[in-house]
mmCIF file of the C-alpha atoms, coordinates in Angstrom:
data_MODEL
# 
_entry.id   MODEL 
# 
loop_
_atom_site.group_PDB 
_atom_site.id 
_atom_site.type_symbol 
_atom_site.label_atom_id 
_atom_site.label_alt_id 
_atom_site.label_comp_id 
_atom_site.label_asym_id 
_atom_site.label_entity_id 
_atom_site.label_seq_id 
_atom_site.pdbx_PDB_ins_code 
_atom_site.Cartn_x 
_atom_site.Cartn_y 
_atom_site.Cartn_z 
_atom_site.occupancy 
_atom_site.B_iso_or_equiv 
_atom_site.pdbx_formal_charge 
_atom_site.auth_seq_id 
_atom_site.auth_comp_id 
_atom_site.auth_asym_id 
_atom_site.auth_atom_id 
_atom_site.pdbx_PDB_model_num 
ATOM 1   C CA . MET A 1 1   ? -7.145  4.590   7.763   1.00 0.00 ? 1   MET A CA 1 
ATOM 2   C CA . ASN A 1 2   ? -6.339  2.575   11.161  1.00 0.00 ? 2   ASN A CA 1 
ATOM 3   C CA . GLY A 1 3   ? -6.661  -0.934  11.064  1.00 0.00 ? 3   GLY A CA 1 
ATOM 4   C CA . VAL A 1 4   ? -5.079  -4.393  11.867  1.00 0.00 ? 4   VAL A CA 1 
ATOM 5   C CA . HIS A 1 5   ? -2.898  -4.274  8.624   1.00 0.00 ? 5   HIS A CA 1 
ATOM 6   C CA . ASP A 1 6   ? -0.951  -1.536  10.195  1.00 0.00 ? 6   ASP A CA 1 
ATOM 7   C CA . MET A 1 7   ? 1.242   -3.840  11.965  1.00 0.00 ? 7   MET A CA 1 
ATOM 8   C CA . GLY A 1 8   ? 4.495   -1.847  12.065  1.00 0.00 ? 8   GLY A CA 1 
ATOM 9   C CA . GLY A 1 9   ? 6.337   -1.423  15.548  1.00 0.00 ? 9   GLY A CA 1 
ATOM 10  C CA . MET A 1 10  ? 3.713   -3.636  17.154  1.00 0.00 ? 10  MET A CA 1 
ATOM 11  C CA . ALA A 1 11  ? 5.105   -6.132  19.768  1.00 0.00 ? 11  ALA A CA 1 
ATOM 12  C CA . ASN A 1 12  ? 4.543   -10.037 20.181  1.00 0.00 ? 12  ASN A CA 1 
ATOM 13  C CA . LEU A 1 13  ? 3.622   -10.480 16.372  1.00 0.00 ? 13  LEU A CA 1 
ATOM 14  C CA . GLY A 1 14  ? 6.826   -13.012 15.914  1.00 0.00 ? 14  GLY A CA 1 
ATOM 15  C CA . ARG A 1 15  ? 9.755   -12.644 14.210  1.00 0.00 ? 15  ARG A CA 1 
ATOM 16  C CA . LEU A 1 16  ? 10.139  -12.207 10.472  1.00 0.00 ? 16  LEU A CA 1 
ATOM 17  C CA . ALA A 1 17  ? 13.061  -14.523 9.161   1.00 0.00 ? 17  ALA A CA 1 
ATOM 18  C CA . PRO A 1 18  ? 13.059  -15.011 5.392   1.00 0.00 ? 18  PRO A CA 1 
ATOM 19  C CA . THR A 1 19  ? 15.434  -17.225 3.946   1.00 0.00 ? 19  THR A CA 1 
ATOM 20  C CA . ASP A 1 20  ? 16.661  -17.717 0.200   1.00 0.00 ? 20  ASP A CA 1 
ATOM 21  C CA . ALA A 1 21  ? 15.069  -21.048 0.212   1.00 0.00 ? 21  ALA A CA 1 
ATOM 22  C CA . ASP A 1 22  ? 11.418  -19.750 0.595   1.00 0.00 ? 22  ASP A CA 1 
ATOM 23  C CA . PRO A 1 23  ? 9.566   -20.034 -2.868  1.00 0.00 ? 23  PRO A CA 1 
ATOM 24  C CA . ALA A 1 24  ? 7.695   -17.203 -4.184  1.00 0.00 ? 24  ALA A CA 1 
ATOM 25  C CA . PHE A 1 25  ? 4.529   -19.199 -4.155  1.00 0.00 ? 25  PHE A CA 1 
ATOM 26  C CA . TYR A 1 26  ? 3.495   -22.242 -2.029  1.00 0.00 ? 26  TYR A CA 1 
ATOM 27  C CA . ALA A 1 27  ? 0.983   -23.137 -4.414  1.00 0.00 ? 27  ALA A CA 1 
ATOM 28  C CA . ASP A 1 28  ? -0.201  -22.707 -7.896  1.00 0.00 ? 28  ASP A CA 1 
ATOM 29  C CA . TRP A 1 29  ? -3.669  -21.032 -7.072  1.00 0.00 ? 29  TRP A CA 1 
ATOM 30  C CA . GLN A 1 30  ? -1.337  -18.179 -5.330  1.00 0.00 ? 30  GLN A CA 1 
ATOM 31  C CA . ALA A 1 31  ? 0.344   -17.247 -8.399  1.00 0.00 ? 31  ALA A CA 1 
ATOM 32  C CA . ARG A 1 32  ? -3.070  -17.247 -10.333 1.00 0.00 ? 32  ARG A CA 1 
ATOM 33  C CA . VAL A 1 33  ? -4.266  -14.864 -7.831  1.00 0.00 ? 33  VAL A CA 1 
ATOM 34  C CA . LEU A 1 34  ? -1.243  -12.468 -8.332  1.00 0.00 ? 34  LEU A CA 1 
ATOM 35  C CA . ALA A 1 35  ? -2.040  -12.861 -12.084 1.00 0.00 ? 35  ALA A CA 1 
ATOM 36  C CA . MET A 1 36  ? -5.397  -11.782 -12.073 1.00 0.00 ? 36  MET A CA 1 
ATOM 37  C CA . VAL A 1 37  ? -4.732  -8.668  -9.509  1.00 0.00 ? 37  VAL A CA 1 
ATOM 38  C CA . VAL A 1 38  ? -2.194  -7.299  -11.728 1.00 0.00 ? 38  VAL A CA 1 
ATOM 39  C CA . SER A 1 39  ? -3.611  -7.863  -15.076 1.00 0.00 ? 39  SER A CA 1 
ATOM 40  C CA . GLY A 1 40  ? -7.473  -7.917  -14.457 1.00 0.00 ? 40  GLY A CA 1 
ATOM 41  C CA . ALA A 1 41  ? -9.967  -5.402  -15.120 1.00 0.00 ? 41  ALA A CA 1 
ATOM 42  C CA . ALA A 1 42  ? -10.363 -4.329  -11.594 1.00 0.00 ? 42  ALA A CA 1 
ATOM 43  C CA . ARG A 1 43  ? -6.760  -3.168  -11.605 1.00 0.00 ? 43  ARG A CA 1 
ATOM 44  C CA . SER A 1 44  ? -7.353  0.607   -11.194 1.00 0.00 ? 44  SER A CA 1 
ATOM 45  C CA . ASN A 1 45  ? -4.195  1.301   -9.447  1.00 0.00 ? 45  ASN A CA 1 
ATOM 46  C CA . ILE A 1 46  ? -1.860  -0.193  -6.529  1.00 0.00 ? 46  ILE A CA 1 
ATOM 47  C CA . ASP A 1 47  ? -3.154  2.154   -4.069  1.00 0.00 ? 47  ASP A CA 1 
ATOM 48  C CA . ALA A 1 48  ? -6.806  1.262   -4.533  1.00 0.00 ? 48  ALA A CA 1 
ATOM 49  C CA . GLY A 1 49  ? -5.808  -2.334  -4.342  1.00 0.00 ? 49  GLY A CA 1 
ATOM 50  C CA . ARG A 1 50  ? -3.984  -1.919  -1.191  1.00 0.00 ? 50  ARG A CA 1 
ATOM 51  C CA . HIS A 1 51  ? -6.860  -0.030  0.233   1.00 0.00 ? 51  HIS A CA 1 
ATOM 52  C CA . GLN A 1 52  ? -9.453  -2.754  -0.714  1.00 0.00 ? 52  GLN A CA 1 
ATOM 53  C CA . ARG A 1 53  ? -7.354  -4.961  1.375   1.00 0.00 ? 53  ARG A CA 1 
ATOM 54  C CA . GLU A 1 54  ? -7.283  -2.875  4.336   1.00 0.00 ? 54  GLU A CA 1 
ATOM 55  C CA . LEU A 1 55  ? -11.005 -2.868  4.416   1.00 0.00 ? 55  LEU A CA 1 
ATOM 56  C CA . ILE A 1 56  ? -10.924 -6.615  5.402   1.00 0.00 ? 56  ILE A CA 1 
ATOM 57  C CA . PRO A 1 57  ? -12.479 -6.726  9.064   1.00 0.00 ? 57  PRO A CA 1 
ATOM 58  C CA . GLY A 1 58  ? -9.736  -7.451  11.394  1.00 0.00 ? 58  GLY A CA 1 
ATOM 59  C CA . PRO A 1 59  ? -10.680 -11.003 12.630  1.00 0.00 ? 59  PRO A CA 1 
ATOM 60  C CA . ASP A 1 60  ? -10.809 -11.978 8.886   1.00 0.00 ? 60  ASP A CA 1 
ATOM 61  C CA . TYR A 1 61  ? -7.744  -10.224 8.028   1.00 0.00 ? 61  TYR A CA 1 
ATOM 62  C CA . LEU A 1 62  ? -5.581  -11.890 10.770  1.00 0.00 ? 62  LEU A CA 1 
ATOM 63  C CA . ALA A 1 63  ? -7.175  -15.627 9.896   1.00 0.00 ? 63  ALA A CA 1 
ATOM 64  C CA . MET A 1 64  ? -6.099  -15.292 6.074   1.00 0.00 ? 64  MET A CA 1 
ATOM 65  C CA . THR A 1 65  ? -2.853  -15.993 4.505   1.00 0.00 ? 65  THR A CA 1 
ATOM 66  C CA . TYR A 1 66  ? -1.320  -13.069 2.259   1.00 0.00 ? 66  TYR A CA 1 
ATOM 67  C CA . PHE A 1 67  ? -2.704  -14.193 -0.947  1.00 0.00 ? 67  PHE A CA 1 
ATOM 68  C CA . GLU A 1 68  ? -6.182  -14.926 0.663   1.00 0.00 ? 68  GLU A CA 1 
ATOM 69  C CA . ARG A 1 69  ? -5.961  -11.395 1.367   1.00 0.00 ? 69  ARG A CA 1 
ATOM 70  C CA . TRP A 1 70  ? -5.514  -10.506 -2.117  1.00 0.00 ? 70  TRP A CA 1 
ATOM 71  C CA . PHE A 1 71  ? -7.915  -12.759 -3.600  1.00 0.00 ? 71  PHE A CA 1 
ATOM 72  C CA . ALA A 1 72  ? -10.674 -11.093 -1.012  1.00 0.00 ? 72  ALA A CA 1 
ATOM 73  C CA . GLY A 1 73  ? -9.608  -7.691  -1.933  1.00 0.00 ? 73  GLY A CA 1 
ATOM 74  C CA . LEU A 1 74  ? -9.734  -8.537  -5.559  1.00 0.00 ? 74  LEU A CA 1 
ATOM 75  C CA . CYS A 1 75  ? -13.407 -10.073 -5.452  1.00 0.00 ? 75  CYS A CA 1 
ATOM 76  C CA . ALA A 1 76  ? -14.629 -7.114  -3.386  1.00 0.00 ? 76  ALA A CA 1 
ATOM 77  C CA . GLU A 1 77  ? -13.176 -4.480  -6.154  1.00 0.00 ? 77  GLU A CA 1 
ATOM 78  C CA . LEU A 1 78  ? -14.921 -6.813  -9.000  1.00 0.00 ? 78  LEU A CA 1 
ATOM 79  C CA . VAL A 1 79  ? -18.399 -6.399  -7.255  1.00 0.00 ? 79  VAL A CA 1 
ATOM 80  C CA . GLU A 1 80  ? -17.616 -2.816  -6.488  1.00 0.00 ? 80  GLU A CA 1 
ATOM 81  C CA . ARG A 1 81  ? -16.948 -1.740  -9.727  1.00 0.00 ? 81  ARG A CA 1 
ATOM 82  C CA . GLY A 1 82  ? -19.725 -3.710  -11.551 1.00 0.00 ? 82  GLY A CA 1 
ATOM 83  C CA . ILE A 1 83  ? -17.310 -6.046  -13.218 1.00 0.00 ? 83  ILE A CA 1 
ATOM 84  C CA . VAL A 1 84  ? -19.152 -9.011  -11.821 1.00 0.00 ? 84  VAL A CA 1 
ATOM 85  C CA . SER A 1 85  ? -22.186 -9.501  -9.850  1.00 0.00 ? 85  SER A CA 1 
ATOM 86  C CA . GLU A 1 86  ? -22.551 -11.220 -6.398  1.00 0.00 ? 86  GLU A CA 1 
ATOM 87  C CA . ASN A 1 87  ? -24.394 -14.022 -8.062  1.00 0.00 ? 87  ASN A CA 1 
ATOM 88  C CA . GLU A 1 88  ? -21.555 -14.374 -10.910 1.00 0.00 ? 88  GLU A CA 1 
ATOM 89  C CA . LEU A 1 89  ? -18.958 -14.377 -8.102  1.00 0.00 ? 89  LEU A CA 1 
ATOM 90  C CA . ALA A 1 90  ? -20.790 -17.115 -6.086  1.00 0.00 ? 90  ALA A CA 1 
ATOM 91  C CA . SER A 1 91  ? -21.340 -19.312 -9.162  1.00 0.00 ? 91  SER A CA 1 
ATOM 92  C CA . GLY A 1 92  ? -18.435 -18.915 -11.038 1.00 0.00 ? 92  GLY A CA 1 
ATOM 93  C CA . LYS A 1 93  ? -20.461 -18.491 -14.324 1.00 0.00 ? 93  LYS A CA 1 
ATOM 94  C CA . ALA A 1 94  ? -20.976 -15.535 -16.315 1.00 0.00 ? 94  ALA A CA 1 
ATOM 95  C CA . ASP A 1 95  ? -24.592 -14.028 -16.650 1.00 0.00 ? 95  ASP A CA 1 
ATOM 96  C CA . PRO A 1 96  ? -25.353 -14.301 -20.134 1.00 0.00 ? 96  PRO A CA 1 
ATOM 97  C CA . ALA A 1 97  ? -27.391 -11.200 -19.943 1.00 0.00 ? 97  ALA A CA 1 
ATOM 98  C CA . ALA A 1 98  ? -24.627 -9.066  -18.704 1.00 0.00 ? 98  ALA A CA 1 
ATOM 99  C CA . PRO A 1 99  ? -22.574 -6.949  -20.941 1.00 0.00 ? 99  PRO A CA 1 
ATOM 100 C CA . MET A 1 100 ? -19.447 -8.444  -21.874 1.00 0.00 ? 100 MET A CA 1 
ATOM 101 C CA . ALA A 1 101 ? -16.355 -6.051  -20.793 1.00 0.00 ? 101 ALA A CA 1 
ATOM 102 C CA . LYS A 1 102 ? -13.417 -5.455  -23.080 1.00 0.00 ? 102 LYS A CA 1 
ATOM 103 C CA . PRO A 1 103 ? -10.343 -7.075  -22.050 1.00 0.00 ? 103 PRO A CA 1 
ATOM 104 C CA . ALA A 1 104 ? -8.231  -4.730  -19.779 1.00 0.00 ? 104 ALA A CA 1 
ATOM 105 C CA . LEU A 1 105 ? -5.163  -6.327  -20.907 1.00 0.00 ? 105 LEU A CA 1 
ATOM 106 C CA . ARG A 1 106 ? -4.980  -8.404  -24.280 1.00 0.00 ? 106 ARG A CA 1 
ATOM 107 C CA . PRO A 1 107 ? -3.027  -11.500 -24.711 1.00 0.00 ? 107 PRO A CA 1 
ATOM 108 C CA . GLU A 1 108 ? -0.406  -9.982  -26.944 1.00 0.00 ? 108 GLU A CA 1 
ATOM 109 C CA . TYR A 1 109 ? 0.346   -7.187  -24.221 1.00 0.00 ? 109 TYR A CA 1 
ATOM 110 C CA . VAL A 1 110 ? 0.612   -9.290  -21.110 1.00 0.00 ? 110 VAL A CA 1 
ATOM 111 C CA . THR A 1 111 ? 4.240   -9.863  -21.384 1.00 0.00 ? 111 THR A CA 1 
ATOM 112 C CA . PRO A 1 112 ? 5.429   -6.379  -22.030 1.00 0.00 ? 112 PRO A CA 1 
ATOM 113 C CA . VAL A 1 113 ? 3.005   -4.788  -19.467 1.00 0.00 ? 113 VAL A CA 1 
ATOM 114 C CA . LEU A 1 114 ? 4.141   -7.127  -16.760 1.00 0.00 ? 114 LEU A CA 1 
ATOM 115 C CA . THR A 1 115 ? 7.904   -7.276  -17.356 1.00 0.00 ? 115 THR A CA 1 
ATOM 116 C CA . GLY A 1 116 ? 8.047   -3.208  -18.071 1.00 0.00 ? 116 GLY A CA 1 
ATOM 117 C CA . ARG A 1 117 ? 8.829   -0.866  -15.116 1.00 0.00 ? 117 ARG A CA 1 
ATOM 118 C CA . GLY A 1 118 ? 6.584   1.750   -14.322 1.00 0.00 ? 118 GLY A CA 1 
ATOM 119 C CA . SER A 1 119 ? 7.433   4.814   -12.332 1.00 0.00 ? 119 SER A CA 1 
ATOM 120 C CA . TYR A 1 120 ? 5.272   6.786   -9.929  1.00 0.00 ? 120 TYR A CA 1 
ATOM 121 C CA . VAL A 1 121 ? 7.937   9.822   -9.822  1.00 0.00 ? 121 VAL A CA 1 
ATOM 122 C CA . ARG A 1 122 ? 6.168   13.201  -11.067 1.00 0.00 ? 122 ARG A CA 1 
ATOM 123 C CA . ASP A 1 123 ? 7.166   16.775  -11.634 1.00 0.00 ? 123 ASP A CA 1 
ATOM 124 C CA . ARG A 1 124 ? 6.055   19.398  -9.237  1.00 0.00 ? 124 ARG A CA 1 
ATOM 125 C CA . GLU A 1 125 ? 6.710   23.081  -9.778  1.00 0.00 ? 125 GLU A CA 1 
ATOM 126 C CA . GLU A 1 126 ? 6.191   24.091  -6.365  1.00 0.00 ? 126 GLU A CA 1 
ATOM 127 C CA . PRO A 1 127 ? 9.415   23.765  -4.319  1.00 0.00 ? 127 PRO A CA 1 
ATOM 128 C CA . ALA A 1 128 ? 9.914   21.137  -1.355  1.00 0.00 ? 128 ALA A CA 1 
ATOM 129 C CA . LEU A 1 129 ? 8.906   22.480  2.102   1.00 0.00 ? 129 LEU A CA 1 
ATOM 130 C CA . PHE A 1 130 ? 11.684  20.709  4.045   1.00 0.00 ? 130 PHE A CA 1 
ATOM 131 C CA . GLU A 1 131 ? 15.262  20.251  3.292   1.00 0.00 ? 131 GLU A CA 1 
ATOM 132 C CA . VAL A 1 132 ? 17.850  17.508  4.342   1.00 0.00 ? 132 VAL A CA 1 
ATOM 133 C CA . GLY A 1 133 ? 18.943  17.710  7.822   1.00 0.00 ? 133 GLY A CA 1 
ATOM 134 C CA . GLN A 1 134 ? 15.822  19.547  9.064   1.00 0.00 ? 134 GLN A CA 1 
ATOM 135 C CA . ARG A 1 135 ? 14.009  18.132  12.157  1.00 0.00 ? 135 ARG A CA 1 
ATOM 136 C CA . VAL A 1 136 ? 10.431  17.285  11.585  1.00 0.00 ? 136 VAL A CA 1 
ATOM 137 C CA . ARG A 1 137 ? 7.539   15.904  13.262  1.00 0.00 ? 137 ARG A CA 1 
ATOM 138 C CA . ALA A 1 138 ? 5.115   13.078  11.942  1.00 0.00 ? 138 ALA A CA 1 
ATOM 139 C CA . ARG A 1 139 ? 1.356   14.401  12.199  1.00 0.00 ? 139 ARG A CA 1 
ATOM 140 C CA . VAL A 1 140 ? -0.999  12.644  14.355  1.00 0.00 ? 140 VAL A CA 1 
ATOM 141 C CA . LEU A 1 141 ? -3.687  11.460  11.848  1.00 0.00 ? 141 LEU A CA 1 
ATOM 142 C CA . ASN A 1 142 ? -6.537  9.255   12.056  1.00 0.00 ? 142 ASN A CA 1 
ATOM 143 C CA . PRO A 1 143 ? -7.724  9.082   8.483   1.00 0.00 ? 143 PRO A CA 1 
ATOM 144 C CA . THR A 1 144 ? -10.776 7.265   7.521   1.00 0.00 ? 144 THR A CA 1 
ATOM 145 C CA . GLY A 1 145 ? -9.276  6.667   4.164   1.00 0.00 ? 145 GLY A CA 1 
ATOM 146 C CA . HIS A 1 146 ? -6.009  5.070   2.802   1.00 0.00 ? 146 HIS A CA 1 
ATOM 147 C CA . THR A 1 147 ? -2.613  6.440   4.241   1.00 0.00 ? 147 THR A CA 1 
ATOM 148 C CA . ARG A 1 148 ? 0.951   5.419   3.852   1.00 0.00 ? 148 ARG A CA 1 
ATOM 149 C CA . LEU A 1 149 ? 1.925   7.071   7.575   1.00 0.00 ? 149 LEU A CA 1 
ATOM 150 C CA . PRO A 1 150 ? 2.339   4.226   9.936   1.00 0.00 ? 150 PRO A CA 1 
ATOM 151 C CA . ARG A 1 151 ? 0.929   4.769   13.354  1.00 0.00 ? 151 ARG A CA 1 
ATOM 152 C CA . TYR A 1 152 ? 4.162   3.995   15.515  1.00 0.00 ? 152 TYR A CA 1 
ATOM 153 C CA . VAL A 1 153 ? 5.564   7.168   14.052  1.00 0.00 ? 153 VAL A CA 1 
ATOM 154 C CA . ARG A 1 154 ? 2.604   9.719   14.338  1.00 0.00 ? 154 ARG A CA 1 
ATOM 155 C CA . GLY A 1 155 ? 3.663   12.464  16.633  1.00 0.00 ? 155 GLY A CA 1 
ATOM 156 C CA . ARG A 1 156 ? 7.409   11.527  17.001  1.00 0.00 ? 156 ARG A CA 1 
ATOM 157 C CA . GLU A 1 157 ? 10.210  13.742  15.849  1.00 0.00 ? 157 GLU A CA 1 
ATOM 158 C CA . GLY A 1 158 ? 12.868  12.813  13.083  1.00 0.00 ? 158 GLY A CA 1 
ATOM 159 C CA . VAL A 1 159 ? 15.404  14.023  10.834  1.00 0.00 ? 159 VAL A CA 1 
ATOM 160 C CA . ILE A 1 160 ? 15.222  14.317  6.979   1.00 0.00 ? 160 ILE A CA 1 
ATOM 161 C CA . GLU A 1 161 ? 18.035  12.423  5.543   1.00 0.00 ? 161 GLU A CA 1 
ATOM 162 C CA . GLN A 1 162 ? 16.919  12.267  2.093   1.00 0.00 ? 162 GLN A CA 1 
ATOM 163 C CA . LEU A 1 163 ? 14.343  14.051  -0.428  1.00 0.00 ? 163 LEU A CA 1 
ATOM 164 C CA . HIS A 1 164 ? 13.175  11.671  -2.996  1.00 0.00 ? 164 HIS A CA 1 
ATOM 165 C CA . GLY A 1 165 ? 11.491  14.046  -5.249  1.00 0.00 ? 165 GLY A CA 1 
ATOM 166 C CA . ALA A 1 166 ? 7.799   14.207  -5.934  1.00 0.00 ? 166 ALA A CA 1 
ATOM 167 C CA . HIS A 1 167 ? 5.392   10.979  -6.341  1.00 0.00 ? 167 HIS A CA 1 
ATOM 168 C CA . VAL A 1 168 ? 1.955   10.136  -6.897  1.00 0.00 ? 168 VAL A CA 1 
ATOM 169 C CA . TYR A 1 169 ? 0.377   10.569  -3.593  1.00 0.00 ? 169 TYR A CA 1 
ATOM 170 C CA . PRO A 1 170 ? -1.053  7.151   -2.365  1.00 0.00 ? 170 PRO A CA 1 
ATOM 171 C CA . ASP A 1 171 ? -3.793  9.010   0.085   1.00 0.00 ? 171 ASP A CA 1 
ATOM 172 C CA . SER A 1 172 ? -5.364  10.691  -2.993  1.00 0.00 ? 172 SER A CA 1 
ATOM 173 C CA . HIS A 1 173 ? -4.802  8.014   -5.641  1.00 0.00 ? 173 HIS A CA 1 
ATOM 174 C CA . ALA A 1 174 ? -6.557  5.193   -3.848  1.00 0.00 ? 174 ALA A CA 1 
ATOM 175 C CA . HIS A 1 175 ? -9.711  7.193   -3.808  1.00 0.00 ? 175 HIS A CA 1 
ATOM 176 C CA . GLY A 1 176 ? -10.102 8.343   -7.216  1.00 0.00 ? 176 GLY A CA 1 
ATOM 177 C CA . ARG A 1 177 ? -8.855  11.893  -6.705  1.00 0.00 ? 177 ARG A CA 1 
ATOM 178 C CA . GLY A 1 178 ? -6.265  11.910  -9.295  1.00 0.00 ? 178 GLY A CA 1 
ATOM 179 C CA . GLU A 1 179 ? -2.222  11.601  -8.869  1.00 0.00 ? 179 GLU A CA 1 
ATOM 180 C CA . ASP A 1 180 ? -1.995  14.679  -6.464  1.00 0.00 ? 180 ASP A CA 1 
ATOM 181 C CA . PRO A 1 181 ? 1.938   14.449  -6.676  1.00 0.00 ? 181 PRO A CA 1 
ATOM 182 C CA . GLN A 1 182 ? 3.758   15.098  -3.273  1.00 0.00 ? 182 GLN A CA 1 
ATOM 183 C CA . TYR A 1 183 ? 7.159   15.460  -2.094  1.00 0.00 ? 183 TYR A CA 1 
ATOM 184 C CA . LEU A 1 184 ? 8.441   12.158  -0.566  1.00 0.00 ? 184 LEU A CA 1 
ATOM 185 C CA . TYR A 1 185 ? 11.131  12.240  2.163   1.00 0.00 ? 185 TYR A CA 1 
ATOM 186 C CA . GLY A 1 186 ? 13.464  9.770   4.096   1.00 0.00 ? 186 GLY A CA 1 
ATOM 187 C CA . VAL A 1 187 ? 13.003  10.437  7.743   1.00 0.00 ? 187 VAL A CA 1 
ATOM 188 C CA . ARG A 1 188 ? 15.142  9.004   10.338  1.00 0.00 ? 188 ARG A CA 1 
ATOM 189 C CA . PHE A 1 189 ? 14.049  8.330   13.815  1.00 0.00 ? 189 PHE A CA 1 
ATOM 190 C CA . GLU A 1 190 ? 15.973  7.199   16.820  1.00 0.00 ? 190 GLU A CA 1 
ATOM 191 C CA . ALA A 1 191 ? 14.930  4.048   18.215  1.00 0.00 ? 191 ALA A CA 1 
ATOM 192 C CA . HIS A 1 192 ? 14.231  5.515   21.936  1.00 0.00 ? 192 HIS A CA 1 
ATOM 193 C CA . VAL A 1 193 ? 12.014  8.344   20.248  1.00 0.00 ? 193 VAL A CA 1 
ATOM 194 C CA . LEU A 1 194 ? 9.618   5.386   18.951  1.00 0.00 ? 194 LEU A CA 1 
ATOM 195 C CA . TRP A 1 195 ? 9.960   2.980   21.691  1.00 0.00 ? 195 TRP A CA 1 
ATOM 196 C CA . GLY A 1 196 ? 11.123  4.504   24.789  1.00 0.00 ? 196 GLY A CA 1 
ATOM 197 C CA . PRO A 1 197 ? 14.409  4.561   26.979  1.00 0.00 ? 197 PRO A CA 1 
ATOM 198 C CA . GLU A 1 198 ? 14.893  0.814   26.825  1.00 0.00 ? 198 GLU A CA 1 
ATOM 199 C CA . ALA A 1 199 ? 15.474  0.896   23.153  1.00 0.00 ? 199 ALA A CA 1 
ATOM 200 C CA . ASP A 1 200 ? 19.129  0.475   21.809  1.00 0.00 ? 200 ASP A CA 1 
ATOM 201 C CA . ILE A 1 201 ? 20.478  4.031   21.764  1.00 0.00 ? 201 ILE A CA 1 
ATOM 202 C CA . ASN A 1 202 ? 22.444  3.213   18.805  1.00 0.00 ? 202 ASN A CA 1 
ATOM 203 C CA . SER A 1 203 ? 19.690  2.066   16.639  1.00 0.00 ? 203 SER A CA 1 
ATOM 204 C CA . SER A 1 204 ? 17.210  4.151   14.390  1.00 0.00 ? 204 SER A CA 1 
ATOM 205 C CA . ILE A 1 205 ? 15.012  3.306   11.329  1.00 0.00 ? 205 ILE A CA 1 
ATOM 206 C CA . ARG A 1 206 ? 14.064  5.479   8.383   1.00 0.00 ? 206 ARG A CA 1 
ATOM 207 C CA . VAL A 1 207 ? 10.604  5.454   6.975   1.00 0.00 ? 207 VAL A CA 1 
ATOM 208 C CA . ASP A 1 208 ? 9.665   7.328   3.625   1.00 0.00 ? 208 ASP A CA 1 
ATOM 209 C CA . ILE A 1 209 ? 6.909   10.102  4.536   1.00 0.00 ? 209 ILE A CA 1 
ATOM 210 C CA . TRP A 1 210 ? 4.789   12.224  2.281   1.00 0.00 ? 210 TRP A CA 1 
ATOM 211 C CA . GLU A 1 211 ? 4.978   16.079  2.883   1.00 0.00 ? 211 GLU A CA 1 
ATOM 212 C CA . PRO A 1 212 ? 1.269   16.449  3.683   1.00 0.00 ? 212 PRO A CA 1 
ATOM 213 C CA . SER A 1 213 ? 2.243   14.187  6.831   1.00 0.00 ? 213 SER A CA 1 
ATOM 214 C CA . LEU A 1 214 ? 5.012   16.077  8.359   1.00 0.00 ? 214 LEU A CA 1 
ATOM 215 C CA . ASP A 1 215 ? 5.135   19.283  10.071  1.00 0.00 ? 215 ASP A CA 1 
ATOM 216 C CA . PRO A 1 216 ? 8.374   21.282  11.366  1.00 0.00 ? 216 PRO A CA 1 
ATOM 217 C CA . ALA A 1 217 ? 9.520   20.324  14.673  1.00 0.00 ? 217 ALA A CA 1 
# 
């Protein structure tokens, strides 16, 4: 979907200048939010969680810090999936009459699950449509749901530099339509193609793009 969260390529948003001294969390509540998101009952998949944050209205999104957005998305997902009610969320107390949900992640499994590495790589019988070195054009899409295709490359031509294999397709996965594995490509775009003749002629970026978002150039 198109929204304020899609900030790639936009001007006047300030420079990102992280340092090694930056802590992972600036307050204890941020760590707790992360723990609730990755291990709680609302954790259907990473794509659904990301889409929930994308639904935050633009003015609210911009006024929030990073983990405030995560917390807002978590609360919305808990209510949407019927895990808690609006009243329970507002009061912070469980309704004694509500059915008790089984824990999504039992204590003894927390460490193995959170320290293990999962993979979104999948097998796909159909061959890839594109090959390394081929010129492609990112499609001009304005989807109403989740997409990993950033706006600033839509309609632009680039060259495929790498085929990453098939992966879970976020545009389907976020909406409960299954994993729908699709091929993923590393596509190089020249800076002047994206930002005009005043961009550095020697600069380029590479964007990972799923096959359904590409056409031959």
